[in-house]
Structure formats: C-alpha cells, structure tokens
Phi, psi and omega in degrees: 000314175300318179293322177294311182297323181290325177295332184268004175103019175301128178287330186207134179242143167240114183250128179244133175199156175279339185270097185300315183300312180287325178296320181290336182284342183293116180257117172230146180270072178190159171301130186222121178266114182263110184243124176274121182186169178259117182298338181273006181260112187294327180295331180300309183292329178297332178265006185259124178277115179245022183300133181084357183295127182248339183223148176214139180238110178271099197237333188303137180195161172227162180242167177181165184213153179161133180300146187303321178290343177257351190284121175290144186294327176299320175291325173299313177298324178302313183286320179293326181296319178279307190292324186247307175300316183293325183286325177302309183294321173297315178297313186294321184289320172302316180287330176291323183290330181270353188302135184079345183245337187086168180167185178221145184224143173229133178262134178271105179259209181198151174298343177294339177273002181241319185250128178285138171219151180294144174087000181237038185299312181301306184291316180299310181295325177297326183276322175305318178291332181291326179299321178279326178305319184293319177297315175301313183297319179298326180283324176289327183276344183308313180305330177266009179070028180261122173261139180227125177224169180232155174238138179238086171287165167263233179288136174229141187278078180233163177301347184299334181290338183298342177279351181267113186306317182298320178289317174305319180296322176293321176299318179294334183271318191233358189091151185299305179307313176299322180291320173298317180296325179295312177300317178295322183292329183279322197253349184225133174306326179280350172077015173204156174276167181271154169274153176303324179298322179291325176287326172302320180293318185291324174294319181297323178298313179298328185282325184278179186287348172305330180255031193298336182253012179260117175208151181068020179249163174241126175271107178272105184241080196232012179064015182088009179303324181273003182294000000 
C-alpha cells in the first residue's frame, strides 16, 4: 500500500509499525516518516503529529486460532487489542487530523468477520467489529467530508498466516507456495488467494476520488469464499 500510494503521487507517507527493522526496509519514492510504535497504545497516538493527513489505511493486525473452550483469555485480549483497540485508536487519530478538511479512510477487515468458521472466534469477532466501526465512523465523519470504508478480503498471501499453526505445519511439509495453493483450492470457488498488491489496488480505489460517493461500505474481495 505504501509503495502504491508513493507511485500514485503521495507527497508524504507516515508508516507505523512495531518492527523497526522491517519498517526501515520499506523503500518508497516519497517523503516517508517511519514511526516505531504500538497502534494499541493510546499515548503513542497522542504524541504523533498527523498534521495534513488526507488519507489513512487502518491496517495493523495480528492473527491467531483456537476453539472458544480452549482459548486463553490472554490470547483473546492480544488479538482484540491490536485488531480492534488499535484500529479504533488509529481511526480516531486520523479523523481528528482530518476534521474540518475532509479525507478518506479504509479499514482492513476480513471475510472472517462475515463468515463463521471454527477456531477463529477472536480474530473473526475483531474483524466483524471493524465492519460496524467503519459504518459508525462514516456517519460521524460525513459532516466533515470524511469518507470511511472497509475492505474484507478472504485469504491474502501475507506473513500473517505464519501465526496459524495449521498453515505453519503445511509449509514445513509442502512449502509456502503449495500451502497457499492448497488452502485456496479448498476455501475459495475461484481457487486462489489474493496478492498483497491486489488488495492495495482495491484500497487505493476506495481512498481516491473515483469513490467520492462511497462511504460506510465494505468491499468484499474474497474469491467467493463467503458464498
């Protein structure tokens, strides 16, 4: 997403991550403020200067799995802390920065927040909450010209899958590409998962003026998974 926004002419990017090494490795052709911090820390956002921000992508998230009866509360809170608390704090900071000027925001939700599956209670609930949060934010932000939408992909080939034990086991047995292909064949009618670059294009559409009348909606890009 950062690379695409830079390529499309963004004058300045503010990238936030807990991983300083990975953040430093992001190469973009734009002025880029790399800020190391935890999106779920309210004090972090209070101290961050977002002056002039026109667009925001609320994307930070973690994954995890476990049946409800076996799920440790600490694991539940770990996932909800980043995926929901962190998203709320990011969204709030962005809307405050855009107040009176307008702008557009996209929240990264998930098809897991729409379709129930065993073992994803914490992750699925965190993403379902984001879908509603986007609608509330869209209604509240409309008076200030702020559009808020969500995107709900199904499987996307990103490192977030590494936290899922089943996927890690299959990677060890058949390799990463084959593990993704196997999951996609089982889970989506179109038979493939999305690339991160494809999701970035969809987010960019919602951010830009082509979507000027779109707010409070969810773009479901799931390969047919929720059918």
